[in-house]
N, C-alpha and C positions, 0 to 999 in steps of 0.2 A: 569211116562210121558202120561198116559191118562186121568188124574186128571188134567193136568197143560197144555193141549190143549183144554178139556174143560173150564177151569177157563179162559186162553185167548179169546177164545169164548164167552163165558157169558160178560168178559168184553168189548171186542167188540161190541157184541151186545147191551150194556147198554150205552156206547157211543154214537150211531145212537141212541138209542131212545131218551135221554137227549139232543139233538139240540132241542133249543127251535124255536116255529112255527115262532116267528120274524124273522127269517133268511130266512124264505118262501116269493120269489117273485111275488107277484100278478102284469101283468102288466095291466094298463087302460089305453086305448088309449081317448087323449083327440085332437081335431082338431079343428084349428085354421082360422076362413073363414072369410071374411069382419068384418075384427080385430075383432072377436068374440069367445070366448072359449066354444065349445062343448064338455060336457055338462059342464056349469059352478059351477055346485055343483056336486061334487065328495064325498062320502063317503065309509068310512075305518074304517076296526076295529083295536082297541089301541092294541099298541104292536108290530102292523106288520110292515114288509118293503112292500113297495110298488113301483114297475115300472113306472113312465109314460112315452108312449109312443108319442111325441107331433108332431102331423101331421100340418104344418103351408100350407093350402091349398090355402093361397094371394100367389104374386109374387114378395111380400116385402119380406124380415126379420123382426123375431118380437126376443124381448128376454121375455123368460119367466124368472119372476123377482117376489120373495117374500122373506122378510123380514123376517117373521117370520118360513118360513120354513129353509131361509141360504143358499138360491137355486138361480143360474141366471143360463141362458142361452140361447144364442144367434143360434136359429132355422130361416136357410135362407129360402127365397121364394121356395114355390114350393119343399119342402125338410122337414126331419122331425127329430128328436130329441129323446134323451132319458133323461131324469130326475129321478133319484132314491131319492127318501122321506122315512124315517121312521128308524125304528119303533119311532111312535109319542105316547104322550100321550094324553088319552081326552080334545077336545078344537077344536074351528077352525081356520084355517091358510089363509091369504088369499094371493093369489098369482095375477098378472097382467103382463099384455105383456109393457113392460116398453116404447116401443115407438107408446103406442096408449091406454094409461093407462086410458083414459075416455070412451073407450069402451069394452077392451080386459081386462076384470076383472073375477075372480072366487075365488073360497076358495074347502079347503080340510074337511067334519067333519071328526073327528073323535071321535068316541066309543068306 
């Protein structure tokens, strides 16, 4: 009986340790003000899932849009929203504010 309990405890511990780091979500704050993203460049490690907290400081709505990240999210004016990205392979992924794509631009660099 004791060996069965020890085996079960060891198996449970191994399952916890085996969870890849890619499931850990870090939060990065991205601010939109005057139709510009700050920071305009975000760097994250490859294979990591990230939560972008997009704070829209403008009075008008904006859509976080990225075809390379396969994400779209409308953020109302003076509000915020969450955009989940990753895990990603190394490379550069562009994003923009669809309603002000001439000024609201950024990129995610994955290393």
